[in-house]
All heavy atoms as TSV, in Angstrom:
chain	resi	resn	atom	element	x	y	z
A	1	MET	N	N	-10.824	-14.522	-14.966
A	1	MET	CA	C	-10.388	-13.190	-15.323
A	1	MET	C	C	-9.773	-13.248	-16.711
A	1	MET	O	O	-9.106	-14.202	-17.063
A	1	MET	CB	C	-9.345	-12.702	-14.303
A	1	MET	CG	C	-8.787	-11.359	-14.662
A	1	MET	SD	S	-7.421	-10.825	-13.611
A	1	MET	CE	C	-8.164	-10.863	-12.028
A	2	LYS	N	N	-9.991	-12.205	-17.481
A	2	LYS	CA	C	-9.409	-12.153	-18.817
A	2	LYS	C	C	-7.913	-11.902	-18.728
A	2	LYS	O	O	-7.406	-11.454	-17.712
A	2	LYS	CB	C	-10.082	-11.055	-19.640
A	2	LYS	CG	C	-9.676	-9.651	-19.248
A	2	LYS	CD	C	-10.275	-8.639	-20.197
A	2	LYS	CE	C	-9.659	-7.286	-19.974
A	2	LYS	NZ	N	-8.625	-6.930	-20.871
A	3	ASN	N	N	-7.206	-12.223	-19.798
A	3	ASN	CA	C	-5.775	-11.934	-19.856
A	3	ASN	C	C	-5.575	-10.433	-19.882
A	3	ASN	O	O	-6.361	-9.701	-20.468
A	3	ASN	CB	C	-5.162	-12.543	-21.110
A	3	ASN	CG	C	-5.106	-14.047	-21.043
A	3	ASN	OD1	O	-5.120	-14.625	-19.964
A	3	ASN	ND2	N	-5.063	-14.687	-22.182
A	4	VAL	N	N	-4.515	-9.978	-19.258
A	4	VAL	CA	C	-4.178	-8.558	-19.296
A	4	VAL	C	C	-2.858	-8.409	-20.035
A	4	VAL	O	O	-1.973	-9.249	-19.930
A	4	VAL	CB	C	-4.084	-7.943	-17.880
A	4	VAL	CG1	C	-5.442	-7.905	-17.217
A	4	VAL	CG2	C	-3.106	-8.663	-17.005
A	5	ALA	N	N	-2.749	-7.337	-20.796
A	5	ALA	CA	C	-1.551	-7.117	-21.601
A	5	ALA	C	C	-0.373	-6.653	-20.750
A	5	ALA	O	O	0.768	-6.881	-21.085
A	5	ALA	CB	C	-1.849	-6.091	-22.689
A	6	ASP	N	N	-0.653	-6.021	-19.623
A	6	ASP	CA	C	0.383	-5.459	-18.779
A	6	ASP	C	C	-0.051	-5.630	-17.327
A	6	ASP	O	O	-1.225	-5.465	-17.007
A	6	ASP	CB	C	0.552	-3.966	-19.115
A	6	ASP	CG	C	1.751	-3.355	-18.437
A	6	ASP	OD1	O	1.892	-3.525	-17.213
A	6	ASP	OD2	O	2.534	-2.689	-19.124
A	7	VAL	N	N	0.887	-5.942	-16.458
A	7	VAL	CA	C	0.567	-6.139	-15.044
A	7	VAL	C	C	-0.111	-4.898	-14.463
A	7	VAL	O	O	-0.982	-5.002	-13.610
A	7	VAL	CB	C	1.846	-6.494	-14.255
A	7	VAL	CG1	C	1.573	-6.538	-12.768
A	7	VAL	CG2	C	2.410	-7.812	-14.722
A	8	LEU	N	N	0.246	-3.723	-14.943
A	8	LEU	CA	C	-0.355	-2.496	-14.418
A	8	LEU	C	C	-1.858	-2.424	-14.683
A	8	LEU	O	O	-2.564	-1.687	-14.021
A	8	LEU	CB	C	0.356	-1.266	-14.986
A	8	LEU	CG	C	1.790	-1.094	-14.508
A	8	LEU	CD1	C	2.425	0.117	-15.188
A	8	LEU	CD2	C	1.857	-0.958	-13.002
A	9	GLU	N	N	-2.371	-3.202	-15.632
A	9	GLU	CA	C	-3.810	-3.237	-15.872
A	9	GLU	C	C	-4.562	-3.835	-14.683
A	9	GLU	O	O	-5.771	-3.682	-14.563
A	9	GLU	CB	C	-4.130	-4.037	-17.134
A	9	GLU	CG	C	-3.758	-3.318	-18.409
A	9	GLU	CD	C	-4.209	-4.073	-19.635
A	9	GLU	OE1	O	-5.329	-4.614	-19.624
A	9	GLU	OE2	O	-3.446	-4.123	-20.597
A	10	LEU	N	N	-3.859	-4.518	-13.786
A	10	LEU	CA	C	-4.498	-5.086	-12.605
A	10	LEU	C	C	-5.087	-4.009	-11.700
A	10	LEU	O	O	-5.973	-4.285	-10.899
A	10	LEU	CB	C	-3.508	-5.949	-11.818
A	10	LEU	CG	C	-3.024	-7.205	-12.528
A	10	LEU	CD1	C	-1.914	-7.872	-11.714
A	10	LEU	CD2	C	-4.163	-8.172	-12.769
A	11	VAL	N	N	-4.600	-2.779	-11.826
A	11	VAL	CA	C	-5.119	-1.665	-11.035
A	11	VAL	C	C	-6.619	-1.489	-11.286
A	11	VAL	O	O	-7.368	-1.116	-10.387
A	11	VAL	CB	C	-4.354	-0.364	-11.367
A	11	VAL	CG1	C	-4.997	0.836	-10.728
A	11	VAL	CG2	C	-2.907	-0.504	-10.936
A	12	ARG	N	N	-7.081	-1.806	-12.481
A	12	ARG	CA	C	-8.501	-1.647	-12.821
A	12	ARG	C	C	-9.407	-2.570	-12.015
A	12	ARG	O	O	-10.575	-2.300	-11.849
A	12	ARG	CB	C	-8.737	-1.917	-14.310
A	12	ARG	CG	C	-8.076	-0.918	-15.210
A	12	ARG	CD	C	-8.413	-1.159	-16.656
A	12	ARG	NE	N	-8.116	-2.530	-17.039
A	12	ARG	CZ	C	-8.730	-3.169	-18.015
A	12	ARG	NH1	N	-9.671	-2.587	-18.711
A	12	ARG	NH2	N	-8.390	-4.405	-18.328
A	13	PHE	N	N	-8.857	-3.667	-11.517
A	13	PHE	CA	C	-9.648	-4.633	-10.761
A	13	PHE	C	C	-9.507	-4.329	-9.269
A	13	PHE	O	O	-8.630	-4.861	-8.583
A	13	PHE	CB	C	-9.197	-6.063	-11.079
A	13	PHE	CG	C	-9.330	-6.407	-12.532
A	13	PHE	CD1	C	-8.237	-6.339	-13.378
A	13	PHE	CD2	C	-10.556	-6.783	-13.057
A	13	PHE	CE1	C	-8.359	-6.655	-14.719
A	13	PHE	CE2	C	-10.693	-7.096	-14.402
A	13	PHE	CZ	C	-9.590	-7.025	-15.235
A	14	ASN	N	N	-10.360	-3.460	-8.754
A	14	ASN	CA	C	-10.254	-2.990	-7.370
A	14	ASN	C	C	-10.223	-4.120	-6.352
A	14	ASN	O	O	-9.575	-4.012	-5.322
A	14	ASN	CB	C	-11.395	-2.037	-7.039
A	14	ASN	CG	C	-11.295	-0.742	-7.808
A	14	ASN	OD1	O	-10.216	-0.331	-8.186
A	14	ASN	ND2	N	-12.417	-0.106	-8.055
A	15	GLY	N	N	-10.922	-5.207	-6.611
A	15	GLY	CA	C	-10.979	-6.312	-5.662
A	15	GLY	C	C	-9.645	-6.991	-5.441
A	15	GLY	O	O	-9.440	-7.659	-4.433
A	16	LEU	N	N	-8.699	-6.832	-6.363
A	16	LEU	CA	C	-7.389	-7.450	-6.217
A	16	LEU	C	C	-6.453	-6.654	-5.313
A	16	LEU	O	O	-5.469	-7.173	-4.815
A	16	LEU	CB	C	-6.714	-7.619	-7.582
A	16	LEU	CG	C	-7.347	-8.635	-8.510
A	16	LEU	CD1	C	-6.626	-8.640	-9.850
A	16	LEU	CD2	C	-7.329	-10.023	-7.904
A	17	HIS	N	N	-6.748	-5.380	-5.118
A	17	HIS	CA	C	-5.898	-4.509	-4.291
A	17	HIS	C	C	-4.437	-4.572	-4.744
A	17	HIS	O	O	-3.528	-4.747	-3.937
A	17	HIS	CB	C	-6.016	-4.875	-2.810
A	17	HIS	CG	C	-7.394	-4.765	-2.273
A	17	HIS	ND1	N	-7.958	-3.561	-1.948
A	17	HIS	CD2	C	-8.330	-5.710	-2.026
A	17	HIS	CE1	C	-9.194	-3.764	-1.520
A	17	HIS	NE2	N	-9.441	-5.073	-1.567
A	18	TYR	N	N	-4.221	-4.445	-6.053
A	18	TYR	CA	C	-2.862	-4.442	-6.608
A	18	TYR	C	C	-2.088	-3.284	-6.021
A	18	TYR	O	O	-2.582	-2.164	-5.936
A	18	TYR	CB	C	-2.934	-4.302	-8.132
A	18	TYR	CG	C	-1.602	-4.077	-8.789
A	18	TYR	CD1	C	-0.750	-5.136	-9.047
A	18	TYR	CD2	C	-1.194	-2.802	-9.150
A	18	TYR	CE1	C	0.474	-4.936	-9.654
A	18	TYR	CE2	C	0.031	-2.593	-9.756
A	18	TYR	CZ	C	0.857	-3.664	-10.003
A	18	TYR	OH	O	2.067	-3.464	-10.601
A	19	GLU	N	N	-0.870	-3.556	-5.556
A	19	GLU	CA	C	-0.048	-2.486	-4.990
A	19	GLU	C	C	1.430	-2.817	-5.102
A	19	GLU	O	O	1.810	-3.982	-5.177
A	19	GLU	CB	C	-0.411	-2.236	-3.527
A	19	GLU	CG	C	-0.166	-3.426	-2.624
A	19	GLU	CD	C	-0.582	-3.183	-1.189
A	19	GLU	OE1	O	-0.490	-2.033	-0.726
A	19	GLU	OE2	O	-0.996	-4.147	-0.525
A	20	HIS	N	N	2.240	-1.757	-5.140
A	20	HIS	CA	C	3.689	-1.898	-5.044
A	20	HIS	C	C	4.015	-1.878	-3.558
A	20	HIS	O	O	3.563	-0.998	-2.837
A	20	HIS	CB	C	4.408	-0.748	-5.741
A	20	HIS	CG	C	4.239	-0.758	-7.222
A	20	HIS	ND1	N	4.947	-1.608	-8.043
A	20	HIS	CD2	C	3.437	-0.045	-8.034
A	20	HIS	CE1	C	4.591	-1.405	-9.294
A	20	HIS	NE2	N	3.670	-0.463	-9.318
A	21	LEU	N	N	4.778	-2.851	-3.108
A	21	LEU	CA	C	5.104	-2.940	-1.691
A	21	LEU	C	C	6.271	-2.020	-1.359
A	21	LEU	O	O	7.033	-1.617	-2.237
A	21	LEU	CB	C	5.419	-4.390	-1.321
A	21	LEU	CG	C	4.276	-5.366	-1.598
A	21	LEU	CD1	C	4.702	-6.793	-1.241
A	21	LEU	CD2	C	3.020	-4.988	-0.841
A	22	GLN	N	N	6.386	-1.691	-0.077
A	22	GLN	CA	C	7.417	-0.765	0.382
A	22	GLN	C	C	8.209	-1.389	1.520
A	22	GLN	O	O	7.925	-2.495	1.956
A	22	GLN	CB	C	6.766	0.537	0.856
A	22	GLN	CG	C	5.992	1.239	-0.226
A	22	GLN	CD	C	5.268	2.474	0.291
A	22	GLN	OE1	O	5.300	2.782	1.466
A	22	GLN	NE2	N	4.607	3.180	-0.611
A	23	GLY	N	N	9.197	-0.669	1.986
A	23	GLY	CA	C	10.001	-1.131	3.113
A	23	GLY	C	C	10.871	-2.307	2.731
A	23	GLY	O	O	11.510	-2.297	1.680
A	24	ASP	N	N	10.872	-3.360	3.561
A	24	ASP	CA	C	11.719	-4.520	3.280
A	24	ASP	C	C	11.212	-5.325	2.087
A	24	ASP	O	O	11.905	-6.205	1.595
A	24	ASP	CB	C	11.852	-5.418	4.516
A	24	ASP	CG	C	10.540	-6.030	4.973
A	24	ASP	OD1	O	9.468	-5.475	4.668
A	24	ASP	OD2	O	10.588	-7.069	5.658
A	25	LYS	N	N	10.014	-5.015	1.582
A	25	LYS	CA	C	9.453	-5.687	0.397
A	25	LYS	C	C	9.529	-4.789	-0.840
A	25	LYS	O	O	8.884	-5.051	-1.845
A	25	LYS	CB	C	7.999	-6.080	0.657
A	25	LYS	CG	C	7.804	-7.000	1.842
A	25	LYS	CD	C	7.806	-8.420	1.411
A	25	LYS	CE	C	7.570	-9.305	2.629
A	25	LYS	NZ	N	7.136	-10.604	2.269
A	26	SER	N	N	10.314	-3.723	-0.762
A	26	SER	CA	C	10.469	-2.813	-1.893
A	26	SER	C	C	10.932	-3.584	-3.129
A	26	SER	O	O	11.805	-4.451	-3.038
A	26	SER	CB	C	11.483	-1.723	-1.542
A	26	SER	OG	O	11.610	-0.821	-2.604
A	27	GLY	N	N	10.337	-3.293	-4.271
A	27	GLY	CA	C	10.661	-4.001	-5.507
A	27	GLY	C	C	9.656	-5.091	-5.832
A	27	GLY	O	O	9.646	-5.624	-6.930
A	28	TYR	N	N	8.819	-5.424	-4.856
A	28	TYR	CA	C	7.772	-6.428	-5.050
A	28	TYR	C	C	6.430	-5.740	-5.264
A	28	TYR	O	O	6.223	-4.612	-4.822
A	28	TYR	CB	C	7.635	-7.330	-3.815
A	28	TYR	CG	C	8.790	-8.251	-3.577
A	28	TYR	CD1	C	9.932	-7.816	-2.916
A	28	TYR	CD2	C	8.741	-9.570	-4.003
A	28	TYR	CE1	C	10.998	-8.668	-2.687
A	28	TYR	CE2	C	9.804	-10.436	-3.774
A	28	TYR	CZ	C	10.923	-9.973	-3.122
A	28	TYR	OH	O	11.972	-10.823	-2.892
A	29	SER	N	N	5.529	-6.429	-5.925
A	29	SER	CA	C	4.139	-6.002	-6.049
A	29	SER	C	C	3.285	-7.106	-5.464
A	29	SER	O	O	3.768	-8.212	-5.217
A	29	SER	CB	C	3.761	-5.784	-7.513
A	29	SER	OG	O	4.537	-4.757	-8.066
A	30	SER	N	N	2.002	-6.804	-5.233
A	30	SER	CA	C	1.138	-7.851	-4.696
A	30	SER	C	C	-0.305	-7.657	-5.126
A	30	SER	O	O	-0.709	-6.551	-5.488
A	30	SER	CB	C	1.219	-7.901	-3.165
A	30	SER	OG	O	0.502	-6.833	-2.584
A	31	VAL	N	N	-1.047	-8.743	-5.077
A	31	VAL	CA	C	-2.504	-8.736	-5.244
A	31	VAL	C	C	-3.067	-9.619	-4.140
A	31	VAL	O	O	-2.420	-10.570	-3.697
A	31	VAL	CB	C	-2.980	-9.252	-6.631
A	31	VAL	CG1	C	-2.571	-8.307	-7.736
A	31	VAL	CG2	C	-2.474	-10.639	-6.910
A	32	ARG	N	N	-4.256	-9.283	-3.682
A	32	ARG	CA	C	-4.902	-10.101	-2.664
A	32	ARG	C	C	-5.803	-11.118	-3.342
A	32	ARG	O	O	-6.629	-10.767	-4.170
A	32	ARG	CB	C	-5.727	-9.234	-1.728
A	32	ARG	CG	C	-4.869	-8.349	-0.875
A	32	ARG	CD	C	-5.687	-7.624	0.151
A	32	ARG	NE	N	-4.882	-6.545	0.704
A	32	ARG	CZ	C	-5.358	-5.573	1.427
A	32	ARG	NH1	N	-6.640	-5.537	1.713
A	32	ARG	NH2	N	-4.569	-4.640	1.887
A	33	VAL	N	N	-5.628	-12.370	-2.977
A	33	VAL	CA	C	-6.447	-13.437	-3.536
A	33	VAL	C	C	-7.827	-13.387	-2.896
A	33	VAL	O	O	-8.845	-13.516	-3.567
A	33	VAL	CB	C	-5.786	-14.809	-3.266
A	33	VAL	CG1	C	-6.664	-15.935	-3.767
A	33	VAL	CG2	C	-4.412	-14.864	-3.888
A	34	ASN	N	N	-7.848	-13.198	-1.589
A	34	ASN	CA	C	-9.081	-13.056	-0.819
A	34	ASN	C	C	-8.703	-12.352	0.486
A	34	ASN	O	O	-7.621	-11.776	0.579
A	34	ASN	CB	C	-9.748	-14.421	-0.586
A	34	ASN	CG	C	-8.817	-15.430	0.058
A	34	ASN	OD1	O	-7.913	-15.075	0.802
A	34	ASN	ND2	N	-9.025	-16.697	-0.245
A	35	ASP	N	N	-9.573	-12.404	1.489
A	35	ASP	CA	C	-9.268	-11.738	2.755
A	35	ASP	C	C	-8.160	-12.431	3.541
A	35	ASP	O	O	-7.690	-11.906	4.535
A	35	ASP	CB	C	-10.517	-11.677	3.638
A	35	ASP	CG	C	-11.540	-10.689	3.113
A	35	ASP	OD1	O	-11.155	-9.816	2.305
A	35	ASP	OD2	O	-12.716	-10.789	3.499
A	36	LYS	N	N	-7.756	-13.621	3.093
A	36	LYS	CA	C	-6.791	-14.397	3.857
A	36	LYS	C	C	-5.394	-14.449	3.239
A	36	LYS	O	O	-4.409	-14.573	3.964
A	36	LYS	CB	C	-7.322	-15.819	4.028
A	36	LYS	CG	C	-6.584	-16.618	5.055
A	36	LYS	CD	C	-7.294	-17.913	5.367
A	36	LYS	CE	C	-6.516	-18.660	6.432
A	36	LYS	NZ	N	-7.125	-19.909	6.794
A	37	TYR	N	N	-5.285	-14.333	1.917
A	37	TYR	CA	C	-3.986	-14.514	1.265
A	37	TYR	C	C	-3.660	-13.398	0.282
A	37	TYR	O	O	-4.538	-12.828	-0.343
A	37	TYR	CB	C	-3.947	-15.845	0.505
A	37	TYR	CG	C	-4.046	-17.037	1.403
A	37	TYR	CD1	C	-5.244	-17.718	1.552
A	37	TYR	CD2	C	-2.937	-17.486	2.110
A	37	TYR	CE1	C	-5.338	-18.813	2.391
A	37	TYR	CE2	C	-3.021	-18.579	2.948
A	37	TYR	CZ	C	-4.224	-19.235	3.087
A	37	TYR	OH	O	-4.319	-20.310	3.914
A	38	ARG	N	N	-2.361	-13.153	0.130
A	38	ARG	CA	C	-1.844	-12.186	-0.833
A	38	ARG	C	C	-0.720	-12.862	-1.603
A	38	ARG	O	O	0.080	-13.613	-1.043
A	38	ARG	CB	C	-1.353	-10.968	-0.060
A	38	ARG	CG	C	-0.325	-10.143	-0.752
A	38	ARG	CD	C	-0.036	-8.910	0.022
A	38	ARG	NE	N	1.142	-9.106	0.856
A	38	ARG	CZ	C	1.582	-8.218	1.706
A	38	ARG	NH1	N	0.943	-7.098	1.908
A	38	ARG	NH2	N	2.664	-8.449	2.395
A	39	ILE	N	N	-0.645	-12.597	-2.925
A	39	ILE	CA	C	0.442	-13.110	-3.761
A	39	ILE	C	C	1.426	-11.974	-4.001
A	39	ILE	O	O	1.039	-10.902	-4.470
A	39	ILE	CB	C	-0.091	-13.644	-5.109
A	39	ILE	CG1	C	-1.038	-14.817	-4.864
A	39	ILE	CG2	C	1.063	-14.052	-6.016
A	39	ILE	CD1	C	-1.724	-15.306	-6.113
A	40	GLU	N	N	2.684	-12.217	-3.669
A	40	GLU	CA	C	3.738	-11.223	-3.894
A	40	GLU	C	C	4.548	-11.657	-5.109
A	40	GLU	O	O	4.865	-12.839	-5.263
A	40	GLU	CB	C	4.649	-11.133	-2.671
A	40	GLU	CG	C	3.914	-10.671	-1.434
A	40	GLU	CD	C	4.765	-10.744	-0.183
A	40	GLU	OE1	O	5.877	-11.317	-0.218
A	40	GLU	OE2	O	4.301	-10.235	0.844
A	41	PHE	N	N	4.875	-10.704	-5.973
A	41	PHE	CA	C	5.594	-11.037	-7.199
A	41	PHE	C	C	6.511	-9.909	-7.619
A	41	PHE	O	O	6.380	-8.777	-7.163
A	41	PHE	CB	C	4.613	-11.390	-8.326
A	41	PHE	CG	C	3.588	-10.341	-8.605
A	41	PHE	CD1	C	3.795	-9.374	-9.569
A	41	PHE	CD2	C	2.388	-10.311	-7.890
A	41	PHE	CE1	C	2.842	-8.404	-9.839
A	41	PHE	CE2	C	1.425	-9.349	-8.153
A	41	PHE	CZ	C	1.655	-8.393	-9.127
A	42	VAL	N	N	7.459	-10.248	-8.481
A	42	VAL	CA	C	8.392	-9.284	-9.068
A	42	VAL	C	C	8.026	-9.152	-10.539
A	42	VAL	O	O	7.747	-10.147	-11.207
A	42	VAL	CB	C	9.851	-9.773	-8.923
A	42	VAL	CG1	C	10.805	-8.843	-9.633
A	42	VAL	CG2	C	10.222	-9.911	-7.462
A	43	GLU	N	N	8.027	-7.927	-11.018
A	43	GLU	CA	C	7.734	-7.657	-12.430
A	43	GLU	C	C	9.023	-7.282	-13.153
A	43	GLU	O	O	9.839	-6.568	-12.610
A	43	GLU	CB	C	6.762	-6.490	-12.553
A	43	GLU	CG	C	5.487	-6.689	-11.779
A	43	GLU	CD	C	4.753	-5.377	-11.584
A	43	GLU	OE1	O	4.611	-4.621	-12.565
A	43	GLU	OE2	O	4.345	-5.114	-10.452
A	44	ARG	N	N	9.175	-7.790	-14.377
A	44	ARG	CA	C	10.315	-7.390	-15.206
A	44	ARG	C	C	9.879	-7.422	-16.658
A	44	ARG	O	O	8.928	-8.090	-17.016
A	44	ARG	CB	C	11.529	-8.283	-14.964
A	44	ARG	CG	C	11.300	-9.738	-15.240
A	44	ARG	CD	C	12.482	-10.585	-14.754
A	44	ARG	NE	N	12.125	-11.977	-14.763
A	44	ARG	CZ	C	12.342	-12.812	-15.753
A	44	ARG	NH1	N	12.938	-12.398	-16.844
A	44	ARG	NH2	N	11.975	-14.067	-15.675
A	45	ILE	N	N	10.598	-6.699	-17.493
A	45	ILE	CA	C	10.270	-6.619	-18.918
A	45	ILE	C	C	11.306	-7.427	-19.696
A	45	ILE	O	O	12.512	-7.226	-19.528
A	45	ILE	CB	C	10.263	-5.164	-19.402
A	45	ILE	CG1	C	9.347	-4.360	-18.518
A	45	ILE	CG2	C	9.974	-5.088	-20.884
A	45	ILE	CD1	C	8.276	-3.581	-19.125
A	46	VAL	N	N	10.821	-8.344	-20.522
A	46	VAL	CA	C	11.681	-9.160	-21.379
A	46	VAL	C	C	11.091	-9.103	-22.781
A	46	VAL	O	O	9.930	-9.466	-22.990
A	46	VAL	CB	C	11.737	-10.629	-20.887
A	46	VAL	CG1	C	12.556	-11.469	-21.832
A	46	VAL	CG2	C	12.275	-10.710	-19.469
A	47	ASN	N	N	11.875	-8.613	-23.734
A	47	ASN	CA	C	11.413	-8.492	-25.127
A	47	ASN	C	C	10.075	-7.775	-25.225
A	47	ASN	O	O	9.140	-8.241	-25.868
A	47	ASN	CB	C	11.318	-9.876	-25.782
A	47	ASN	CG	C	12.653	-10.575	-25.851
A	47	ASN	OD1	O	13.686	-9.930	-25.994
A	47	ASN	ND2	N	12.647	-11.878	-25.733
A	48	ASP	N	N	9.962	-6.636	-24.538
A	48	ASP	CA	C	8.751	-5.798	-24.547
A	48	ASP	C	C	7.526	-6.497	-23.954
A	48	ASP	O	O	6.399	-6.117	-24.215
A	48	ASP	CB	C	8.432	-5.300	-25.953
A	48	ASP	CG	C	9.483	-4.348	-26.475
A	48	ASP	OD1	O	10.055	-3.600	-25.661
A	48	ASP	OD2	O	9.738	-4.352	-27.694
A	49	GLU	N	N	7.751	-7.529	-23.157
A	49	GLU	CA	C	6.641	-8.230	-22.505
A	49	GLU	C	C	6.887	-8.213	-21.001
A	49	GLU	O	O	7.998	-8.472	-20.542
A	49	GLU	CB	C	6.572	-9.671	-23.006
A	49	GLU	CG	C	5.438	-10.468	-22.434
A	49	GLU	CD	C	5.353	-11.848	-23.056
A	49	GLU	OE1	O	6.247	-12.671	-22.774
A	49	GLU	OE2	O	4.405	-12.081	-23.815
A	50	THR	N	N	5.844	-7.879	-20.226
A	50	THR	CA	C	5.974	-7.870	-18.772
A	50	THR	C	C	5.833	-9.288	-18.241
A	50	THR	O	O	4.857	-9.974	-18.535
A	50	THR	CB	C	4.902	-6.962	-18.134
A	50	THR	OG1	O	5.033	-5.649	-18.672
A	50	THR	CG2	C	5.070	-6.911	-16.627
A	51	ILE	N	N	6.814	-9.712	-17.453
A	51	ILE	CA	C	6.815	-11.038	-16.842
A	51	ILE	C	C	6.668	-10.847	-15.330
A	51	ILE	O	O	7.410	-10.076	-14.728
A	51	ILE	CB	C	8.140	-11.789	-17.117
A	51	ILE	CG1	C	8.439	-11.854	-18.613
A	51	ILE	CG2	C	8.129	-13.164	-16.469
A	51	ILE	CD1	C	7.474	-12.665	-19.420
A	52	ALA	N	N	5.701	-11.538	-14.743
A	52	ALA	CA	C	5.520	-11.503	-13.291
A	52	ALA	C	C	5.939	-12.851	-12.728
A	52	ALA	O	O	5.415	-13.890	-13.127
A	52	ALA	CB	C	4.075	-11.206	-12.946
A	53	THR	N	N	6.903	-12.829	-11.816
A	53	THR	CA	C	7.384	-14.048	-11.180
A	53	THR	C	C	6.871	-14.079	-9.747
A	53	THR	O	O	7.183	-13.191	-8.953
A	53	THR	CB	C	8.927	-14.085	-11.182
A	53	THR	OG1	O	9.390	-13.968	-12.518
A	53	THR	CG2	C	9.444	-15.363	-10.559
A	54	VAL	N	N	6.074	-15.092	-9.418
A	54	VAL	CA	C	5.524	-15.217	-8.065
A	54	VAL	C	C	6.656	-15.575	-7.116
A	54	VAL	O	O	7.403	-16.522	-7.346
A	54	VAL	CB	C	4.413	-16.288	-8.015
A	54	VAL	CG1	C	3.955	-16.528	-6.596
A	54	VAL	CG2	C	3.251	-15.874	-8.900
A	55	CYS	N	N	6.772	-14.798	-6.051
A	55	CYS	CA	C	7.841	-15.006	-5.077
A	55	CYS	C	C	7.334	-15.567	-3.761
A	55	CYS	O	O	8.062	-16.265	-3.062
A	55	CYS	CB	C	8.554	-13.686	-4.798
A	55	CYS	SG	S	9.325	-12.990	-6.259
A	56	ASN	N	N	6.089	-15.239	-3.414
A	56	ASN	CA	C	5.596	-15.611	-2.108
A	56	ASN	C	C	4.072	-15.554	-2.078
A	56	ASN	O	O	3.475	-14.696	-2.720
A	56	ASN	CB	C	6.161	-14.646	-1.065
A	56	ASN	CG	C	6.099	-15.168	0.333
A	56	ASN	OD1	O	5.894	-16.353	0.564
A	56	ASN	ND2	N	6.277	-14.281	1.291
A	57	ILE	N	N	3.464	-16.458	-1.340
A	57	ILE	CA	C	2.041	-16.384	-1.028
A	57	ILE	C	C	1.969	-16.187	0.477
A	57	ILE	O	O	2.426	-17.039	1.242
A	57	ILE	CB	C	1.277	-17.644	-1.472
A	57	ILE	CG1	C	1.389	-17.787	-2.980
A	57	ILE	CG2	C	-0.177	-17.571	-1.023
A	57	ILE	CD1	C	0.800	-19.057	-3.540
A	58	THR	N	N	1.452	-15.040	0.899
A	58	THR	CA	C	1.484	-14.650	2.292
A	58	THR	C	C	0.093	-14.725	2.908
A	58	THR	O	O	-0.876	-14.271	2.304
A	58	THR	CB	C	2.000	-13.197	2.416
A	58	THR	OG1	O	3.266	-13.116	1.794
A	58	THR	CG2	C	2.109	-12.766	3.855
A	59	GLU	N	N	0.025	-15.278	4.110
A	59	GLU	CA	C	-1.234	-15.284	4.840
A	59	GLU	C	C	-1.368	-13.938	5.539
A	59	GLU	O	O	-0.458	-13.496	6.239
A	59	GLU	CB	C	-1.262	-16.419	5.860
A	59	GLU	CG	C	-2.597	-16.537	6.554
A	59	GLU	CD	C	-2.704	-17.781	7.416
A	59	GLU	OE1	O	-1.731	-18.543	7.523
A	59	GLU	OE2	O	-3.786	-17.978	7.978
A	60	LEU	N	N	-2.490	-13.282	5.319
A	60	LEU	CA	C	-2.733	-11.990	5.936
A	60	LEU	C	C	-3.156	-12.191	7.387
A	60	LEU	O	O	-3.810	-13.164	7.738
A	60	LEU	CB	C	-3.820	-11.229	5.190
A	60	LEU	CG	C	-3.508	-10.935	3.720
A	60	LEU	CD1	C	-4.705	-10.314	3.042
A	60	LEU	CD2	C	-2.317	-10.009	3.614
A	61	THR	N	N	-2.816	-11.226	8.233
A	61	THR	CA	C	-3.215	-11.276	9.634
A	61	THR	C	C	-4.282	-10.228	9.878
A	61	THR	O	O	-4.631	-9.445	8.992
A	61	THR	CB	C	-2.012	-10.980	10.545
A	61	THR	OG1	O	-1.568	-9.645	10.286
A	61	THR	CG2	C	-0.871	-11.942	10.300
A	62	ASN	N	N	-4.770	-10.151	11.073
A	62	ASN	CA	C	-5.767	-9.143	11.427
A	62	ASN	C	C	-5.210	-7.731	11.288
A	62	ASN	O	O	-5.955	-6.778	11.203
A	62	ASN	CB	C	-6.272	-9.359	12.861
A	62	ASN	CG	C	-7.144	-10.584	12.960
A	62	ASN	OD1	O	-7.750	-10.992	11.990
A	62	ASN	ND2	N	-7.188	-11.181	14.143
A	63	HIS	N	N	-3.891	-7.610	11.238
A	63	HIS	CA	C	-3.250	-6.303	11.068
A	63	HIS	C	C	-3.725	-5.606	9.786
A	63	HIS	O	O	-3.820	-4.397	9.737
A	63	HIS	CB	C	-1.730	-6.479	11.037
A	63	HIS	CG	C	-0.974	-5.260	10.651
A	63	HIS	ND1	N	-0.784	-4.217	11.505
A	63	HIS	CD2	C	-0.385	-4.894	9.493
A	63	HIS	CE1	C	-0.104	-3.255	10.888
A	63	HIS	NE2	N	0.160	-3.664	9.672
A	64	TYR	N	N	-4.024	-6.386	8.741
A	64	TYR	CA	C	-4.413	-5.813	7.455
A	64	TYR	C	C	-5.905	-5.553	7.360
A	64	TYR	O	O	-6.363	-4.976	6.397
A	64	TYR	CB	C	-3.994	-6.747	6.318
A	64	TYR	CG	C	-2.489	-6.829	6.180
A	64	TYR	CD1	C	-1.782	-7.892	6.699
A	64	TYR	CD2	C	-1.786	-5.830	5.530
A	64	TYR	CE1	C	-0.409	-7.964	6.577
A	64	TYR	CE2	C	-0.409	-5.888	5.404
A	64	TYR	CZ	C	0.264	-6.961	5.917
A	64	TYR	OH	O	1.636	-7.026	5.797
A	65	LYS	N	N	-6.711	-6.007	8.297
A	65	LYS	CA	C	-8.168	-5.864	8.208
A	65	LYS	C	C	-8.635	-4.570	8.802
A	65	LYS	O	O	-8.063	-3.976	9.626
A	65	LYS	CB	C	-8.858	-7.039	8.882
A	65	LYS	CG	C	-8.622	-8.307	8.128
A	65	LYS	CD	C	-9.356	-9.448	8.779
A	65	LYS	CE	C	-9.088	-10.715	7.996
A	65	LYS	NZ	N	-9.709	-11.865	8.541
């Protein structure tokens, strides 16, 4: 994948299913690596640059399918 200037550009890649999480995961965003795993991360801006810090790699269950 090419570099993206801003994490929000991930929305263009439908296969990643980029989303802002809600509930007890509020403040986190995520992308799906494949049908089995999702990467959860926090986004912040430092010196006009968006930094994404990976917080968790979650195994998806049948609940998400």
